[in-house]
C-alpha positions, -999 to +999 in steps of 0.1 A: +001+001-002+012+032-010+010+065+012+010+093-004+020+129+008+024+165-005+061+158-009+052+138-037+035+161-054+060+185-049+084+162-066+067+165-099+069+201-099+038+209-088+028+236-072+014+226-036+027+239-011+016+263+012+035+293+002+025+285-032-018+292-023-002+325-002+010+338-039-021+322-050-046+343-028-026+375-045-039+399-012-073+382-008-073+368+029-048+395+040-074+393+065-060+363+079-029+378+087-047+403+114-062+371+137-031+338+130+000+339+137+013+328+105+050+308+106+072+322+075+108+305+067+132+324+050+111+343+024+081+316+022+056+326+036+019+308+052+047+277+051+025+259+081-009+271+071-030+243+083-014+242+118-018+278+121-050+277+113-053+269+146-037+300+165-066+317+156-072+347+180-105+350+186-102+384+212-089+403+189-114+391+165-141+399+190-122+430+198-122+445+164-157+439+156-170+447+190-183+489+189-210+482+218-201+502+253-222+490+280-209+517+302-226+544+275-256+563+293-271+554+255-265+516+254-293+493+251-290+454+255-306+455+217-271+458+209-258+426+223-280+412+197-267+432+172-231+421+180-241+387+180-257+390+143-228+410+131-196+387+146-218+355+131-221+371+091-178+377+097-169+346+112-190+332+087-174+352+056-139+351+075-141+307+069-162+308+040-133+328+021-108+311+038-124+275+024-135+290-015-100+304-019-079+267-013-110+249-033-101+276-061-065+275-057-066+232-057-087+233-087-063+256-107-029+231-104-027+220-142-014+186-141-009+186-181+024+181-190+039+163-159+059+134-166+061+103-140+095+100-125+085+067-098+081+032-108+049+016-085+057-019-079+033-045-079-008-039-079-009-016-048-036+003-027-031+039-027-040+064+001-036+103-010-033+128+012-032+152-020-061+165-040-047+166-073-052+135-102-021+132-108-018+090-100-046+091-122-038+111-149+002+107-149+005+074-142-031+055-152-040+049-119-071+040-115-099+065-090-110+022-076-077+018-064-069+056-045-085+070-016-083+106-020-086+108+021-095+146+024-110+150-014-098+152-050-104+178-070-110+161-099-142+148-078-149+189-072-152+171-035-158+196-004-117+199+001-109+188+039-080+205+056-070+226+093-055+227+119-052+198+150-055+220+180-082+216+214-087+247+231-101+245+271-133+263+275-141+283+302-167+263+325-201+272+330-196+273+367-169+292+397-159+269+421-182+283+438-209+273+416-221+310+401-219+310+369-195+323+346-220+338+317-223+380+311-243+390+285-217+385+260-212+354+265-227+343+235-211+367+212-177+359+230-183+319+218-193+330+177-162+347+176-145+315+184-163+296+153-134+299+127-116+280+153-135+251+156-152+250+113-111+252+101-100+220+126-093+190+101-122+165+112-101+134+116-118+114+136-151+121+116-135+115+085-115+080+097-152+067+106-162+078+072-137+050+058-133+027+085-147-005+061-113+007+041-091+008+069-099-028+082-093-039+049-061-032+052-052-064+067-040-079+035-011-050+031+023-072+031+044-037+030+038+003+039+053+026+017+052+063+026+056+091+000+065+122+006+045+124+033+055+146+069+046+127+095+031+157+105+010+154+144-023+167+121-029+130+101-013+112+132-043+094+132-046+081+102-008+063+104-021+051+137-048+032+124-027+020+095+002+008+121-026-013+140-048-029+113-011-037+091+010-048+129+037-070+123+042-056+087+067-037+068+074+002+062+091+017+035+095+053+045+109+082+016+135+106+033+150+136+017+180+135+046+191+127+074+173+149+094+136+135+077+148+103+092+158+115+127+121+138+129+103+105+113+117+078+129+095+092+168+071+104+145+061+061+137+067+053+172+040+075+181+019+058+159+025+021+172+051+012+144+077-013+149+107+009+140+126-022+139+109-030+105+107+005+086+130+011+063+143+050+050+152+055+018+159+089-010+127+084-029+146+078-060+158+045-046+125+030-029+116+010-063+150-009-060+144-015-024+109-028-031+125-055-054+144-067-028+116-070+002 
């Protein structure tokens, strides 16, 4: 079974990095940088876009749209409902804007002219974390063999992306059993919607494909191509490791640094690292023939 990550698309020259997404937006999502703590790497922008979506500063967003002054003599309670309605409109616009621009970006990526660079050994199954139809259009792999776990631009799916962060919310009651609610509690809750709406629904996605993952017990070798084994996607690899327990893993690496980074991630997933082989992506086909 081949597990395909974004590094595989980028190895073929496709502009699928998040810095490419930044360039594609042409400033249309500049508002995001006011409320998200996006990371930069050299001249590359939005390098950890998905992870940084989990750093949404709801209080900044709330303050930017809250123009009520409850200390004013002219203040009316109805203003609180107006604030909640306005925040609902603004959060919907923010989330929809991100989703729509992301979808447009993926659907704009052209496969024409891309040449195959990898030799797939044997009859395999494919789990692709990518949205592009590279496997189908360049390598001729049938759609039925490829599970696009986060959706496919070719099928015009609603693409799945987002962060994996969790937050502890203030309890309804304080230590003395008194309510923590104020007249602005509902408005503040609405201001937090982007954090929850832009969270990747990993467990839900796993549940939707439970039958597929359960059938992976027949797999002899798990081959990981171009996936960084990031924390957000760890639950998928935990499930694969559980179903394919005792099987060999071959994982692509670009350098020894990658191997040092990926090894603890695989251990975290429950993979027996004695059964893991790290190879450059170019050397993997030959390695598979020897296993």
